[in-house]
RODO-2510 file (C-alpha; in nm, 4 decimals, decimal comma):
residues 443
     n   res          X          Y          Z
     1     m     0,0000     0,0000     0,0000
     2     l     0,1372     0,3406    -0,0905
     3     r     0,2384     0,5564     0,2052
     4     e     0,2001     0,9297     0,2605
     5     s     0,4519     1,1682     0,4178
     6     r     0,5787     1,5264     0,4146
     7     v     0,7028     1,7965     0,6501
     8     t     0,8739     2,1292     0,6159
     9     n     1,1836     2,2598     0,7713
    10     s     1,2780     2,4039     1,1100
    11     s     1,5895     2,6079     1,2049
    12     l     1,7736     2,8369     1,4501
    13     y     2,0599     3,0659     1,3521
    14     w     2,3377     3,2755     1,5030
    15     y     2,5452     3,5552     1,3553
    16     r     2,8531     3,7821     1,3893
    17     d     2,7609     4,1483     1,3519
    18     t     2,9736     4,4303     1,2098
    19     k     3,0951     4,7376     1,3962
    20     l     2,8550     5,0292     1,3753
    21     k     2,9034     5,4029     1,3765
    22     q     2,7898     5,5900     1,6880
    23     p     2,4879     5,7891     1,5642
    24     n     2,2671     6,0441     1,7325
    25     v     2,0970     5,8639     2,0264
    26     h     1,7472     5,9996     1,9576
    27     h     1,7526     5,8827     1,5944
    28     t     1,9172     5,5542     1,6914
    29     m     1,6310     5,4737     1,9272
    30     k     1,3763     5,5238     1,6513
    31     r     1,5738     5,3017     1,4148
    32     a     1,5977     5,0405     1,6909
    33     l     1,2196     5,0330     1,7143
    34     f     1,2020     4,9812     1,3379
    35     l     1,4294     4,6765     1,3513
    36     t     1,2547     4,5357     1,6580
    37     a     0,9216     4,5224     1,4797
    38     l     1,0923     4,3979     1,1654
    39     f     1,2479     4,0996     1,3418
    40     c     0,9368     4,0211     1,5422
    41     v     0,6847     4,0094     1,2617
    42     s     0,9102     3,8687     0,9916
    43     s     0,9998     3,5732     1,2104
    44     i     0,6313     3,4842     1,2365
    45     a     0,5902     3,4786     0,8640
    46     h     0,8838     3,2984     0,7158
    47     a     1,0631     2,9688     0,7147
    48     g     1,4311     3,0341     0,7701
    49     g     1,3457     3,2600     1,0623
    50     y     1,2002     3,0438     1,3375
    51     r     0,9453     2,8353     1,1518
    52     v     0,8616     2,4918     1,2914
    53     s     0,6732     2,2682     1,0473
    54     l     0,6449     1,9125     1,1705
    55     q     0,3039     1,7949     1,0552
    56     g     0,3184     1,4141     1,0645
    57     q     0,5312     1,1337     1,2086
    58     r     0,5049     0,9017     0,9077
    59     a     0,5861     1,1981     0,6855
    60     q     0,8921     1,2946     0,8869
    61     g     1,0348     0,9450     0,8701
    62     m     1,0508     0,9522     0,4872
    63     g     1,2490     1,2704     0,4350
    64     h     0,9225     1,4664     0,4140
    65     a     0,8430     1,3104     0,0761
    66     g     0,5004     1,1640     0,0068
    67     v     0,2324     1,3966    -0,1311
    68     a     0,1409     1,0988    -0,3527
    69     m     0,0969     0,8572    -0,0599
    70     t    -0,1970     0,7536     0,1596
    71     d    -0,1892     0,5708     0,4898
    72     s    -0,3197     0,7962     0,7680
    73     a    -0,5322     1,1007     0,8456
    74     e    -0,2161     1,3105     0,7975
    75     s    -0,3427     1,3374     0,4374
    76     v    -0,5704     1,6167     0,5600
    77     f    -0,2579     1,8337     0,5693
    78     f    -0,0309     1,6809     0,3061
    79     n    -0,2822     1,6295     0,0230
    80     p    -0,6595     1,6797     0,0684
    81     g    -0,7145     1,4760    -0,2482
    82     s    -0,5751     1,1688    -0,0690
    83     v    -0,8276     1,1697     0,2166
    84     e    -1,0889     0,9864     0,0102
    85     a    -0,8329     0,7158    -0,0728
    86     l    -0,7677     0,6109     0,2893
    87     d    -0,8533     0,2456     0,3603
    88     s    -1,0315     0,3046     0,6918
    89     d    -1,3812     0,4470     0,7290
    90     r    -1,2628     0,6689     1,0121
    91     a    -0,9134     0,7572     1,1250
    92     f    -0,7587     0,9718     1,3956
    93     t    -0,3913     1,0727     1,4106
    94     g    -0,2219     1,2784     1,6788
    95     s     0,1452     1,3612     1,7271
    96     l     0,3826     1,5394     1,9617
    97     n     0,7284     1,6680     1,8645
    98     l     1,0248     1,7388     2,0909
    99     l     1,2321     1,9959     1,9043
   100     s     1,5746     2,1177     2,0129
   101     a     1,7785     2,3753     1,8208
   102     s     2,1145     2,5124     1,9364
   103     g     2,3080     2,8213     1,8403
   104     k     2,6339     2,9980     1,9198
   105     y     2,7575     3,3495     1,8581
   106     q     3,1141     3,4536     1,7818
   107     n     3,2720     3,7812     1,6775
   108     s     3,6245     3,7105     1,5607
   109     d     3,7132     4,0823     1,5787
   110     t     3,6081     4,1414     1,9410
   111     g     3,6268     3,7861     2,0798
   112     a     3,2689     3,8068     2,2087
   113     t     3,0737     3,4806     2,2284
   114     a     2,7268     3,3698     2,3384
   115     e     2,4986     3,0663     2,3281
   116     t     2,1230     3,0241     2,3186
   117     e     1,9478     2,8871     2,6260
   118     s     1,8233     2,5297     2,5967
   119     v     1,4484     2,5526     2,5250
   120     l     1,2386     2,2546     2,4174
   121     g     0,9718     2,3149     2,1518
   122     t     0,6626     2,0898     2,1466
   123     p     0,4617     2,1328     1,8227
   124     l     0,1331     1,9352     1,8210
   125     n    -0,0826     1,8048     1,5354
   126     l    -0,4297     1,6463     1,5297
   127     y    -0,6102     1,5033     1,2254
   128     y    -0,9412     1,3254     1,1715
   129     s    -1,0851     1,1738     0,8542
   130     a    -1,4138     0,9959     0,7814
   131     k    -1,5921     0,8407     0,4846
   132     w    -1,9111     1,0300     0,4065
   133     r    -2,0323     0,8437     0,1008
   134     e    -1,8829     0,5841    -0,1305
   135     n    -1,6778     0,8443    -0,3185
   136     l    -1,6788     1,1300    -0,0691
   137     a    -1,4845     1,1891     0,2548
   138     w    -1,4238     1,4754     0,4953
   139     g    -1,1594     1,5614     0,7485
   140     l    -1,0352     1,8144     1,0002
   141     g    -0,6797     1,9193     1,0834
   142     v    -0,5422     2,1291     1,3689
   143     y    -0,1693     2,1877     1,3351
   144     t     0,1101     2,4263     1,4371
   145     p     0,3490     2,5103     1,1506
   146     y     0,4889     2,8189     1,3298
   147     g     0,5960     2,8149     1,6924
   148     n     0,9291     2,8250     1,8703
   149     t     1,1158     2,9897     2,1554
   150     v     1,4698     3,1315     2,1349
   151     e     1,6484     3,2808     2,4373
   152     w     1,9937     3,4341     2,4183
   153     e     2,2055     3,5217     2,7220
   154     t     2,0852     3,8462     2,8845
   155     d     2,2478     4,1574     2,7355
   156     w     2,4725     3,9512     2,5095
   157     a     2,6723     4,1212     2,2361
   158     g     2,3811     4,1018     1,9903
   159     s     2,1103     4,2050     2,2362
   160     h     2,0417     4,5194     2,0326
   161     l     1,9037     4,2802     1,7668
   162     v     1,7323     4,0159     1,9828
   163     n     1,7220     3,8919     2,3430
   164     n     1,4389     3,6427     2,3129
   165     i     1,1413     3,5565     2,0954
   166     a     0,8388     3,3298     2,1476
   167     l     0,6084     3,2422     1,8572
   168     k     0,2805     3,0500     1,8632
   169     s     0,0336     2,9706     1,5861
   170     v    -0,2560     2,7366     1,5163
   171     f    -0,3979     2,6383     1,1749
   172     v    -0,7493     2,4904     1,1588
   173     q    -0,8423     2,3171     0,8314
   174     p    -1,1735     2,1458     0,7506
   175     t    -1,1353     1,9284     0,4393
   176     l    -1,3535     1,7735     0,1683
   177     s    -1,2225     1,4977    -0,0642
   178     y    -1,4025     1,3569    -0,3718
   179     r    -1,3206     1,0603    -0,5994
   180     v    -1,3929     1,1652    -0,9563
   181     n    -1,3289     0,8143    -1,0968
   182     d    -1,1115     0,5118    -1,0278
   183     s    -0,8003     0,7043    -1,1338
   184     l    -0,8511     1,0515    -0,9886
   185     s    -0,9410     1,2116    -0,6526
   186     v    -0,9464     1,5805    -0,5632
   187     g    -0,9757     1,7723    -0,2365
   188     i    -0,9964     2,1169    -0,0831
   189     g    -0,9320     2,2501     0,2658
   190     p    -0,9967     2,6131     0,3659
   191     t    -0,7667     2,7246     0,6489
   192     l    -0,8104     2,9623     0,9401
   193     v    -0,4855     3,0887     1,0904
   194     t    -0,4428     3,2490     1,4308
   195     g    -0,1174     3,3343     1,6038
   196     s     0,0704     3,5348     1,8647
   197     v     0,4228     3,6629     1,9207
   198     e     0,6320     3,8173     2,1965
   199     f     0,9747     3,9594     2,1178
   200     n     1,2345     4,1502     2,3227
   201     r     1,5557     4,3326     2,2324
   202     n     1,7709     4,6117     2,3685
   203     l     1,7251     4,9513     2,2077
   204     s     2,0928     4,9979     2,1272
   205     t     2,4363     4,8591     2,2010
   206     s     2,4881     5,0766     2,5100
   207     l     2,1842     5,2840     2,6161
   208     t     2,0959     5,2445     2,9868
   209     d     1,8759     5,4132     3,2454
   210     e     2,0109     5,6027     3,5460
   211     d     2,0676     5,2731     3,7349
   212     g     2,2688     5,1151     3,4539
   213     n     1,9918     4,8828     3,3275
   214     r     1,9863     4,8274     2,9501
   215     a     1,6993     5,0015     2,7723
   216     n     1,4826     4,7493     2,5879
   217     v     1,1497     4,7068     2,4134
   218     t     0,9021     4,4197     2,4008
   219     l     0,6700     4,3835     2,1028
   220     s     0,3675     4,1586     2,1294
   221     e     0,0591     4,0727     1,9268
   222     s    -0,1862     3,8028     2,0302
   223     s    -0,4634     3,8206     1,7707
   224     v    -0,3144     3,7917     1,4205
   225     t    -0,5662     3,6067     1,1993
   226     a    -0,5832     3,5173     0,8299
   227     t    -0,7394     3,2696     0,5882
   228     g    -0,6156     3,0561     0,3001
   229     y    -0,6779     2,7221     0,1332
   230     n    -0,5162     2,3860     0,0606
   231     l    -0,5866     2,2033    -0,2681
   232     g    -0,4909     1,8448    -0,3516
   233     l    -0,5053     1,5972    -0,6382
   234     l    -0,4220     1,2255    -0,6360
   235     a    -0,3858     1,0337    -0,9659
   236     r    -0,3512     0,6541    -0,9694
   237     a    -0,1300     0,6097    -1,2748
   238     s    -0,1103     0,2308    -1,2274
   239     d    -0,1368    -0,0341    -0,9600
   240     t     0,2100     0,0614    -0,8357
   241     v     0,2386     0,4355    -0,9107
   242     n     0,0575     0,7312    -0,7543
   243     i     0,1067     1,0929    -0,8608
   244     g     0,0145     1,3697    -0,6172
   245     l    -0,0198     1,7443    -0,6564
   246     n    -0,0686     1,9856    -0,3671
   247     y    -0,1099     2,3638    -0,3704
   248     r    -0,1125     2,5809    -0,0586
   249     s    -0,2351     2,9316    -0,1160
   250     q    -0,0589     3,2484    -0,0152
   251     v    -0,1712     3,3708     0,3265
   252     d    -0,1715     3,7441     0,3997
   253     l    -0,1267     3,8175     0,7692
   254     e    -0,2411     4,1587     0,8861
   255     a    -0,0975     4,2570     1,2229
   256     r    -0,3059     4,5441     1,3594
   257     g    -0,2539     4,7288     1,6867
   258     g     0,0418     4,5282     1,8134
   259     s     0,1843     4,6713     2,1353
   260     a     0,5356     4,8078     2,1911
   261     t     0,6374     4,8374     2,5577
   262     f     0,9578     5,0170     2,6579
   263     e     1,1624     4,9531     2,9727
   264     n     1,4696     5,1123     3,1334
   265     v     1,4582     5,4174     2,9044
   266     p     1,6517     5,7146     3,0533
   267     a     1,4342     5,9994     3,1778
   268     s     1,5525     6,2334     2,9020
   269     l     1,4050     6,0021     2,6338
   270     q     1,0884     5,8748     2,8009
   271     s     0,8667     6,1299     2,6234
   272     t     0,9936     5,9960     2,2908
   273     f     0,9626     5,6282     2,3788
   274     e     0,6137     5,6091     2,5162
   275     n     0,4362     5,2777     2,4738
   276     t     0,2774     5,2640     2,1290
   277     q     0,1271     5,0342     1,8613
   278     f     0,2356     4,9093     1,5195
   279     d     0,0716     4,7689     1,2020
   280     a     0,2275     4,5435     0,9385
   281     d     0,1089     4,3391     0,6389
   282     l     0,2928     4,0101     0,5935
   283     v     0,3037     3,7355     0,3311
   284     l     0,3209     3,3596     0,3788
   285     p     0,4051     3,2552     0,0228
   286     a     0,2182     2,9964    -0,1823
   287     e     0,3684     2,6505    -0,2275
   288     l     0,3274     2,3903    -0,5048
   289     t     0,4307     2,0279    -0,4464
   290     l     0,4548     1,7487    -0,7046
   291     g     0,5132     1,3956    -0,5806
   292     i     0,5472     1,0403    -0,7127
   293     a     0,5156     0,7257    -0,5031
   294     y     0,6325     0,3931    -0,6487
   295     q     0,5519     0,0621    -0,4821
   296     a     0,8675    -0,1287    -0,5691
   297     s     0,7485    -0,4468    -0,4004
   298     e     0,4847    -0,5684    -0,1594
   299     q     0,7019    -0,4410     0,1233
   300     m     0,8852    -0,1364    -0,0146
   301     t     0,7612     0,2017    -0,1335
   302     v     0,9833     0,4828    -0,2680
   303     a     0,8615     0,8438    -0,2826
   304     f     0,9959     1,1600    -0,4476
   305     d     0,8726     1,5163    -0,3909
   306     i     0,9595     1,8581    -0,5279
   307     n     0,8277     2,1521    -0,3239
   308     h     0,8392     2,4927    -0,4943
   309     t     0,7727     2,7994    -0,2765
   310     y     0,6888     3,1370    -0,4329
   311     w     0,9147     3,3462    -0,2118
   312     s     0,9448     3,6184    -0,4780
   313     e     0,6225     3,7644    -0,3347
   314     y     0,8287     3,8752    -0,0355
   315     e     0,9750     4,1968    -0,1769
   316     e     0,9741     4,4149     0,1348
   317     l     0,8489     4,4441     0,4905
   318     r     0,6630     4,7682     0,5641
   319     i     0,5856     4,8687     0,9235
   320     e     0,3719     5,1646     1,0313
   321     f     0,3541     5,3047     1,3841
   322     a     0,0733     5,4797     1,5686
   323     n     0,2884     5,7731     1,6843
   324     d     0,5203     6,0083     1,4920
   325     v     0,7836     5,7429     1,4161
   326     p     0,8154     5,7331     1,0352
   327     t     0,7142     5,4272     0,8333
   328     s     0,9852     5,1622     0,8030
   329     v     1,0430     4,9979     0,4625
   330     n     1,2867     4,7043     0,4600
   331     p     1,3835     4,5461     0,1237
   332     r     1,3921     4,1651     0,1084
   333     n     1,3799     4,0766    -0,2654
   334     y     1,3546     3,7020    -0,2059
   335     k     1,3658     3,4527    -0,4931
   336     d     1,1495     3,1441    -0,5478
   337     a     1,3088     2,8326    -0,4002
   338     s     1,2598     2,4553    -0,4099
   339     t     1,3099     2,1575    -0,1803
   340     f     1,3984     1,8121    -0,3165
   341     r     1,2939     1,5087    -0,1120
   342     v     1,3289     1,1315    -0,1289
   343     g     1,2006     0,8700     0,1138
   344     v     1,1703     0,4933     0,1535
   345     s     0,9187     0,2896     0,3527
   346     y     0,9761    -0,0800     0,4277
   347     e     0,6975    -0,2928     0,5785
   348     r     0,8849    -0,5727     0,7498
   349     d     0,5743    -0,7586     0,8715
   350     d     0,2268    -0,6965     1,0106
   351     k     0,3750    -0,5316     1,3198
   352     w     0,6651    -0,3154     1,2031
   353     t     0,7278    -0,0597     0,9266
   354     y     1,0623     0,1239     0,8942
   355     r     1,1319     0,4519     0,7139
   356     g     1,4252     0,6650     0,6045
   357     g     1,4702     0,9811     0,4008
   358     f     1,6802     1,2734     0,2865
   359     y     1,6127     1,6225     0,1499
   360     i     1,7889     1,9331     0,0212
   361     d     1,6224     2,2647     0,1053
   362     k     1,7374     2,5557    -0,1156
   363     t     1,7491     2,9062     0,0277
   364     p     1,5240     3,1884    -0,1005
   365     v     1,7618     3,4592     0,0292
   366     r     1,9786     3,6430    -0,2229
   367     d     2,3346     3,7517    -0,1470
   368     g     2,3304     4,0901     0,0223
   369     y     1,9825     4,0311     0,1702
   370     f     2,0814     3,8067     0,4609
   371     a     1,8897     4,0012     0,7280
   372     p     1,9660     3,8960     1,0884
   373     e     1,6190     3,7501     1,1465
   374     t     1,6364     3,5175     0,8432
   375     p     1,9993     3,4365     0,7493
   376     r     1,8873     3,1342     0,5520
   377     p     2,1498     2,9180     0,3722
   378     d     2,0756     2,5906     0,1933
   379     g     1,9844     2,3127     0,4368
   380     t     2,0142     1,9329     0,4460
   381     g     1,7844     1,7016     0,6394
   382     i     1,8213     1,3342     0,7335
   383     t     1,5257     1,1434     0,8786
   384     l     1,4377     0,8037     1,0250
   385     g     1,1073     0,6595     1,1404
   386     a     0,9097     0,3512     1,2405
   387     t     0,5531     0,2337     1,3041
   388     y     0,4466    -0,0388     1,5446
   389     n     0,0983    -0,1836     1,4881
   390     r    -0,0413    -0,2839     1,8264
   391     n    -0,3437    -0,4404     1,6586
   392     d    -0,5659    -0,3853     1,3542
   393     n    -0,6882    -0,0508     1,4926
   394     l    -0,4055     0,1031     1,6936
   395     a    -0,0538     0,2000     1,5790
   396     f     0,2318     0,3936     1,7364
   397     d     0,4731     0,6064     1,5329
   398     v     0,8146     0,7527     1,6042
   399     s     1,0453     0,9694     1,3909
   400     f     1,3821     1,1413     1,4112
   401     l     1,5065     1,4450     1,2164
   402     y     1,8515     1,6009     1,1982
   403     l     1,8579     1,9324     1,0102
   404     k     2,1910     2,0938     0,9260
   405     f     2,2623     2,4393     0,7838
   406     p     2,6300     2,4814     0,6883
   407     e     2,8332     2,7818     0,7918
   408     v     2,7897     3,0712     0,5507
   409     d     2,9308     3,4247     0,5324
   410     n     2,6950     3,6870     0,3942
   411     s     2,5455     4,0279     0,4700
   412     y     2,2380     4,2458     0,4740
   413     d     2,3342     4,5561     0,2767
   414     y     2,0218     4,7695     0,3364
   415     y     2,0385     4,8618     0,7044
   416     e     2,0134     5,2393     0,7550
   417     e     2,1303     5,4141     1,0716
   418     s     2,1364     5,7904     1,1174
   419     g     2,1014     5,8384     0,7426
   420     t     2,3902     5,6046     0,6587
   421     i     2,3668     5,2597     0,5014
   422     t     2,5695     5,0214     0,7173
   423     p     2,5849     4,6575     0,6019
   424     f     2,5444     4,3788     0,8582
   425     a     2,7944     4,1089     0,7630
   426     g     2,8675     3,7916     0,9519
   427     t     2,8956     3,4165     0,9836
   428     y     2,5807     3,2020     1,0082
   429     v     2,5445     2,8342     1,1005
   430     a     2,2769     2,6177     1,2647
   431     d     2,1443     2,2713     1,3332
   432     a     1,8343     2,1214     1,4935
   433     y     1,7070     1,7868     1,6199
   434     n     1,3519     1,6610     1,6463
   435     v     1,2100     1,3433     1,7969
   436     g     0,8417     1,2869     1,7256
   437     f     0,5822     1,0507     1,8694
   438     g     0,2452     0,9705     1,7151
   439     l    -0,0658     0,7606     1,7588
   440     t    -0,3024     0,6458     1,4843
   441     y    -0,6426     0,4901     1,5536
   442     t    -0,8606     0,3577     1,2716
   443     y    -1,2119     0,2144     1,2893
***
């Protein structure tokens, strides 16, 4: 039986910043607010910032390849067209991930170093599918493709860019799947997105209040909502070959009335840095995935996927404030990028199925646009997984992911401070581990 699997990437980065000129303090504080909001909201929106997409244990085990496969209610997320093709009349799948990402900071010029605090992320996913009629099925998915926590050492050398950030999001997707004929099924799933963020950074490299405490700002927004849709198609080319096509629409997030709270601002600047609000329009780009699953034998299935993400829609990030701080426009000029995946599933017997996979994730970031919140080089992922069937109805899943981003030197050449463009250049590197546990119940 052909299997289904797919998941997107997760990462954490560190950087070495360049030396900056010492500008006018009043103007510097305004520019600091610009970059604070920039980092906060952009990290919500984009993979390569702090995105965590771990939507299925069987998917993760096969290198995230498998839009053409069908073996659990995970199909609600990976390909709505596959839901109708599930063997069971009703199926429930739930999973928990234990995600750990580590980062270090080094400035070879100054000798400064720092490490991120150890914080465990726990993304959750729940899916349900049910036959409605002979050729019609429905499903519901609740999943968390964005959500992570990063905590640097207090007042570290890069604290003027970020101290800590916590992201949470929930996607809710009802799904309808219809079998057109014996060779073709289609599906659609409208999505409702809701999320929150809290982000803190120091206002500059040195500004303190009268007691020597570093001036900082916290930006938070707890009610960002948006809508989109998920389309899927499953073609049965032969008894041993499935072809899948999945399209996820662009999602436009509109942050309105987010709060900016300032602390430890010296008395001379408190009238300038009163608590305020910000607005920003953000883009989660559309994604198109083509997959092929080949049943090589009764026991082995091989799957290939190509995911193409339309990152070129992310041209700039514009942020507007409720007070007299001028609008901030930050060029991004991303390019479309693809991820190439391959996975293998081997059904040893009625009790055990083993999985393995590999993928290459190409960066959407152009040279010269490596902003500190998304310094995104090409990544490589290696995955393993297994399923244990307790009986005909109950199965337990486990998966492991190692995601590596090689060291890369690049810069963001569009940072403006006190009227002067000052590039941020540095060294970026990252890796992450995830262990996932799942349960599937069919009846």
